[in-house]
C-alpha positions in Angstrom: 124.9 73.9 87.5 125.9 70.7 89.4 128.9 72.6 90.8 126.3 74.7 93.1 125.8 71.6 95.8 129.6 71.7 96.1 129.7 75.6 96.7 126.5 75.7 99.0 127.8 72.9 101.1 131.0 74.9 101.6 129.3 77.8 102.5 127.2 75.5 105.1 130.5 74.3 106.4 132.3 77.9 106.8 128.9 79.3 108.4 128.4 81.7 105.9 124.9 80.9 104.3 123.4 82.9 101.5 120.8 85.1 103.3 117.7 85.5 101.6 114.6 87.6 102.4 111.2 86.8 100.4 108.3 89.2 99.5 104.8 87.5 99.2 103.4 84.2 101.1 100.9 83.1 98.7 100.8 79.5 97.2 104.4 79.6 95.4 105.9 81.8 98.3 104.7 79.0 101.0 106.4 76.2 98.6 109.6 78.3 98.3 109.9 78.7 102.0 109.6 75.2 102.6 112.1 74.4 100.3 114.7 76.9 101.6 114.0 75.7 105.0 114.2 72.1 104.5 116.5 71.2 101.6 118.9 74.2 100.7 122.1 73.6 102.2 124.1 76.8 102.5 120.6 79.2 102.2 119.0 80.7 105.0 115.5 82.2 104.4 115.8 85.0 107.2 112.8 87.2 106.6 109.4 87.1 104.9 107.2 90.3 104.0 103.7 90.0 103.4 100.6 92.3 103.5 99.3 90.1 106.2 102.3 88.9 108.4 100.2 85.9 109.7 100.6 84.5 106.3 104.2 85.1 106.6 104.4 83.4 109.9 102.2 80.4 108.7 104.6 80.0 105.9 107.7 79.5 108.5 105.6 77.7 110.8 104.4 75.0 108.2 108.4 74.6 107.4 109.2 73.9 110.8 110.2 77.1 112.6 109.1 77.5 115.9 110.1 80.6 117.3 109.3 83.5 114.6 109.7 87.3 115.4 107.3 90.0 113.9 109.3 93.2 113.0 108.6 96.7 112.2 111.8 98.4 111.9 115.2 97.6 110.4 116.7 97.5 113.9 114.3 94.6 114.8 114.8 92.7 111.7 118.6 93.1 112.1 118.3 91.7 115.5 116.3 89.0 114.6 118.7 87.9 111.9 121.7 88.0 114.2 119.8 86.0 116.6 119.0 83.2 114.1 115.3 83.9 114.5 113.0 84.1 111.1 111.4 87.4 110.8 108.1 88.3 109.6 106.9 91.9 108.6 104.1 93.7 106.5 106.7 96.0 105.2 108.6 94.7 102.2 111.1 97.8 102.2 112.3 96.1 105.4 113.5 92.8 103.6 115.1 95.0 100.7 117.0 97.0 103.0 117.9 94.6 105.7 120.6 92.0 106.2 119.8 90.0 103.2 122.1 88.8 100.1 118.9 87.9 97.7 115.4 89.2 97.8 112.8 86.7 96.0 109.6 88.5 94.5 106.8 86.2 94.5 103.7 88.3 94.3 102.5 88.0 91.0 101.7 91.7 90.8 103.2 94.6 88.7 102.8 97.9 90.3 103.7 96.5 93.9 106.4 94.3 92.6 108.0 97.3 90.8 108.4 99.2 94.1 109.9 95.9 95.6 112.4 95.5 92.7 113.4 99.4 92.8 113.9 98.8 96.6 116.1 95.8 96.2 118.1 97.0 93.5 118.6 100.5 95.2 119.9 98.5 98.2 122.3 96.4 96.2 120.4 93.2 96.4 120.5 90.3 94.0 116.7 90.2 92.6 114.9 86.8 91.9 111.6 87.5 90.3 109.1 84.4 90.7 107.0 86.7 88.7 106.7 86.7 84.7 104.2 89.4 84.8 106.3 92.2 85.9 109.5 90.7 84.0 107.5 90.6 80.8 106.2 94.2 81.1 109.3 96.2 82.7 111.9 93.7 82.9 114.5 95.3 80.4 114.4 98.6 82.5 114.8 96.8 85.7 117.7 94.9 84.4 119.2 98.2 83.3 118.8 99.4 86.7 120.2 96.2 88.3 123.2 96.5 85.8 124.0 99.9 86.8 123.8 98.8 90.5 126.1 95.8 90.2 123.4 93.2 91.3 121.7 90.4 89.4 118.2 90.4 88.2 117.0 86.9 87.1 113.7 85.1 86.7 113.7 81.7 88.5 114.7 78.2 87.8 111.7 75.9 88.1 109.5 78.1 86.5 109.1 77.6 82.8 111.1 80.5 81.4 114.2 79.7 83.8 113.8 75.8 82.6 113.6 77.0 79.1 116.8 78.9 79.1 118.6 76.2 81.1 117.9 73.9 77.9 118.4 76.7 75.4 122.0 77.3 76.8 122.7 73.4 76.9 121.7 73.1 73.3 123.6 76.0 72.4 126.6 74.5 74.1 126.4 71.3 72.0 127.1 73.6 68.9 123.3 73.1 68.0 121.5 76.6 67.0 118.3 77.0 69.1 115.6 78.1 66.4 112.4 77.9 68.7 111.8 77.8 72.4 108.4 76.1 73.2 106.3 75.5 76.2 103.9 72.7 76.6 100.4 73.4 77.9 97.3 71.3 78.5 94.8 73.9 78.2 94.2 77.0 76.4 90.9 78.8 76.4 91.0 82.5 76.2 87.1 83.0 77.9 88.0 81.0 81.2 87.6 83.1 84.4 87.8 82.8 88.2 84.2 81.2 88.3 85.0 78.6 85.6 88.4 77.8 87.4 87.2 78.0 90.8 86.8 74.3 91.4 90.5 73.6 90.2 91.8 76.4 92.2 90.1 75.3 95.4 91.2 71.7 95.0 94.9 72.8 94.8 94.7 75.7 97.0 95.6 78.2 94.4 94.0 81.6 93.8 91.4 81.4 91.1 92.9 84.7 89.1 96.2 82.7 89.0 94.8 79.8 87.9 92.7 81.5 84.9 95.7 83.3 83.8 97.1 79.9 82.8 94.1 78.7 81.2 93.3 82.0 79.3 96.8 82.1 77.9 97.8 85.2 79.8 100.5 83.2 81.8 102.1 81.5 78.8 102.1 84.7 77.1 104.0 86.4 79.6 106.3 83.6 80.3 107.3 83.5 76.3 107.7 87.2 76.3 110.4 86.7 79.1 112.2 83.9 76.8 111.8 86.1 73.8 113.4 89.1 75.9 116.3 86.9 77.0 117.1 85.2 73.6 116.0 87.7 71.1 113.6 85.5 69.4 110.2 86.8 68.3 106.9 85.2 67.8 105.6 84.3 64.3 102.1 86.0 64.9 100.2 87.7 67.4 99.2 85.2 70.0 101.7 82.3 68.7 100.7 79.5 66.6 100.0 77.5 69.7 99.2 74.1 67.7 96.8 71.6 69.3 97.5 67.9 69.3 95.7 64.7 70.5 96.7 64.3 74.4 99.5 62.2 74.6 101.4 63.4 71.5 105.0 63.0 72.1 106.3 66.5 71.9 109.0 65.3 69.3 106.1 64.8 66.7 104.3 68.0 67.8 107.3 70.0 66.8 107.0 69.0 63.4 103.8 71.3 63.1 106.3 74.4 63.3 107.4 75.9 59.9 110.8 74.7 59.7 111.9 76.7 56.9 111.0 80.1 58.5 112.3 78.9 61.6 115.5 78.1 59.9 116.1 81.2 57.8 114.7 83.8 60.5 115.6 84.5 64.1 113.8 81.8 65.5 110.7 82.1 67.4 109.0 81.4 70.9 105.8 79.4 70.6 104.0 76.7 72.7 101.9 73.6 71.9 98.8 72.2 73.6 98.4 68.4 74.5 101.6 67.3 73.8 103.7 65.0 76.3 105.8 65.3 78.3 103.4 68.1 79.9 103.9 70.6 81.5 107.6 70.6 80.3 109.3 72.9 77.8 111.3 72.2 74.5 113.9 73.5 72.4 113.9 72.9 68.3 117.5 73.1 67.3 119.4 72.7 63.8 122.8 72.1 63.0 124.6 72.5 59.4 127.3 70.1 59.6 126.4 66.9 57.9 128.5 64.6 59.8 127.3 66.2 63.0 123.7 65.5 61.6 124.6 61.9 61.2 125.7 61.7 64.7 122.4 63.2 66.0 120.5 60.7 63.9 122.5 57.7 65.3 121.7 59.3 69.1 118.1 59.0 68.2 117.2 62.7 67.7 116.0 62.0 63.9 117.3 63.1 60.8 116.7 66.6 61.0 116.3 69.4 59.8 114.9 70.4 63.3 116.0 68.4 66.4 114.0 68.6 69.5 115.5 68.8 72.9 113.1 68.7 75.9 112.9 68.7 79.7 109.7 66.7 81.0 109.2 68.8 83.9 109.4 72.2 85.7 109.5 71.8 89.4 108.9 75.5 90.1 109.7 76.3 94.1 111.8 73.0 94.0 114.5 74.8 91.7 114.4 78.3 93.2 117.7 77.7 95.4 119.6 77.1 92.2 118.7 80.6 91.1 119.6 81.8 94.3 122.9 80.2 94.4 123.9 81.2 91.0 123.1 84.9 91.5 124.8 85.1 94.8 128.0 82.9 94.4 128.4 83.4 90.5 126.8 86.5 89.4 125.0 84.3 87.0 121.2 85.0 85.9 119.0 81.9 85.1 117.1 84.2 82.5 117.2 87.9 82.3 116.5 90.4 79.4 119.2 90.7 76.9 118.4 94.4 76.0 115.2 96.1 75.0 111.7 94.2 74.7 111.6 91.8 71.9 107.9 90.5 72.7 105.3 92.1 74.8 102.1 91.0 76.3 99.2 93.1 74.9 95.3 93.2 75.9 92.5 91.5 74.4 88.9 91.7 75.5 87.5 88.5 77.0 83.9 90.0 76.9 82.4 93.0 75.1 83.5 96.1 77.1 81.9 99.4 77.4 82.7 102.9 78.1 83.3 103.2 81.9 84.2 99.5 82.7 87.4 99.5 84.8 89.6 96.5 83.8 90.3 93.9 86.4 93.6 92.1 87.0 95.5 89.4 85.0 93.4 86.2 84.9 90.1 88.0 85.5 86.9 88.2 83.6 87.4 91.1 81.3 90.8 90.5 79.4 93.3 88.0 78.4 97.1 88.5 77.0 98.4 87.9 73.7 102.1 87.7 72.7 103.1 90.3 70.1 106.6 91.4 68.8 107.4 94.7 70.3 107.8 96.7 67.3 104.2 96.0 66.3 102.8 96.4 69.7 104.4 100.0 69.6 103.5 100.7 66.1 99.9 100.1 67.0 100.2 101.8 70.5 98.9 98.5 71.9 97.9 98.6 75.5 100.2 96.2 77.8 98.4 93.5 79.8 100.7 94.3 82.6 99.4 97.8 82.9 96.0 97.3 82.1 94.4 96.7 85.6 92.9 99.7 87.0 92.6 101.7 83.6 89.0 102.9 82.7 87.8 102.1 79.0 86.7 104.8 77.0 84.8 103.4 74.2 83.0 100.4 72.9 85.3 97.2 72.5 84.1 94.3 71.0 85.3 90.5 72.2 88.7 89.6 71.4 89.3 93.1 69.8 93.1 94.3 71.2 93.0 97.4 73.0 95.3 100.3 72.3 96.6 102.9 74.8 94.1 105.4 73.3 91.3 103.0 74.4 91.6 103.4 78.2 92.3 106.0 80.7 95.5 105.3 82.8 95.3 106.1 86.5 97.9 108.9 87.5 101.0 108.4 89.4 101.7 104.6 88.9 105.2 103.5 89.2 105.1 100.8 86.7 103.8 103.3 84.1 106.8 105.5 84.6 109.3 102.5 84.4 107.5 101.3 81.2 107.6 104.9 79.7 111.6 105.3 80.8 111.9 101.6 79.3 110.6 103.0 76.0 112.7 105.8 75.9 116.0 103.8 76.9 115.2 101.3 74.2 114.0 103.4 71.3 115.2 102.9 67.8 118.1 105.1 67.0 116.6 107.4 64.3 119.8 107.3 62.4 119.8 103.4 62.1 116.0 102.8 62.5 
């Protein structure tokens, strides 16, 4: 939305910047802080909450802030913001309750992020999730809660789901019917783990579990579930098709590997391709039924059809987050959010053989990986969502690559994410009268 720059300039000139609070100061959080503090006219990052406040302080300092105030209560936060001083705290509830317009959640967690989300929504803050894990798991119920509160819940520009949705809306605006929303990956190996990815993580200053979640397919499953839940597009098979092509293959050629007839006749699909260029971009395959417009599309170098490939060659993650902040605060517009109930879920598969008593580790760990599955199938088979798997205890022998069901694990008591997930199931259960 090019008009955002004009509106943000006006807010800057009027001395009414959008006030942002952020929860999380890891690799991505530090990038967002730098962008908001150095290049985002009309937006102010006023507070960061992190379990270790020194990390939040480092994020502000690295972006050029000199005087930073640590706060422990709402009064202290309000005083810091009023004084124009960036504030840090170990209490995310302060950020959600304080004098901010938008909260950015960027922890990559599910249970912790669920609590942050509810706190922000309850206090009527627009909520930006730089967190595909929580969005794909309980995004629909959080969106319903946000709607009731009159605030925007959205995933972020820059992350691949947000970039995909921008492209989807652009294609649809041309009168072209989107039939596949695709992601471009460089690697897909479900058996990668934090040990195999340690060198890469250290090289880029990232968390090894997060890096593993990209390599083992869990992250793309979460991301494409977010896209599916926003567009209504299912997956064509469990785990998606995910064709692999020779490195450097243009994505327009890779797109020919998807079943055109099935896409044209069905509800479309979300999927991905490995090895295509330009990676790590996104693409949308679209169709047009008008022969005259087909002729024009061919003239404009999109080919003869029946599928036309539109793509974005990059996603710039934290660089684009200010766009989402502005769209939510100024226009009440979500970059990408669930359109209703779950369409696609991320289910849990065993990365190794599991024994009774094993406690499942976090996403991107040693024991599990995620697969995108249509929600109707996942619920009919009572499959275990990967977003809820951490901390559950295995009850029986599970073979490598088997998909776990809810009956295969013991779920810890009292978790908020489980409660919200069950509330989501009840809210979006099919009407018995209509199926």
